[in-house]
C-alpha positions, 0 to 999 in steps of 0.5 A: 649635207655638211662635211664637218661640224665643230662643237662640244660633247660631254663625258663622264668625269673620267672621259668615258661616255654612257657606254663606258668607252674612253675618249682620248684627246687628239684621237678620232673615233669612227662609228661602226655603222655609217648610218647615223641616227638619234636615239640608240647612239651606241654604234649609230653615231656620236652625239654632239652639240654646236652650242656648249650650253646645249651639251648639258641637257644630255649629261647631269652637269647640274649634279655631277662632275663631268668633262667637256671636249671641243670636238669636230664631227665629220663623215655622215652628219645629221642635225636635229633642231629642238628650238621649240624646247630652247635647244639648238643644233644637236648632231649625230656624226659618223666620226668624232675627233676630240680636239681638246678637253676644256677646263672648268675655268674655260667653261665659266669664262666662256659664258661670262662673255655670252648673251643673256639667253645663252647664260640663262640656259647654262645656269639652268643646267650647270652646277656653279660653285659659290665663287662662280655664282659671285662672278656671274652675279657681278658680270650680270648685275644689271640683268634681273633675268640672269639674277633670277635664274641664279637665285632659282636654279643655283640657290634654290630660291623657288620664289625668285620668278614669282616675286617680280622684283629685281635682285638688289645687292 
């Protein structure tokens, strides 16, 4: 069993979780139960993901402003791998330390330097501004896959994948 895992956790814009508990940068929080599990995570551990893009599966980053923290989980730790659905390494941890909250710019630039698969998972789940869409279109102009993901998930072009053509600027 792992003793510590570093990853990411999403919160509401005001740094609260779904249960209204506020999280403060630099603090460590301990579950009231040493038995961690998935599902009823209120008092049964804190959920986090190793990959930043996977956190957006659990919070409405495509429609709402959220906050994201880099975190360190420790104590009792369990992992759930959902590779079948394209998501990886979700953890439930007994203790979570809020290392720091990320700025939106940090999140965007983080993904501008990732591989196509990770970028596509991000684009599918995170609402970009027009300026951010332009950054990704420029950075991945040679990737028809990324461009189609942008067209479909960000710009609402529901025929992007059906046309079978590459986006031309």
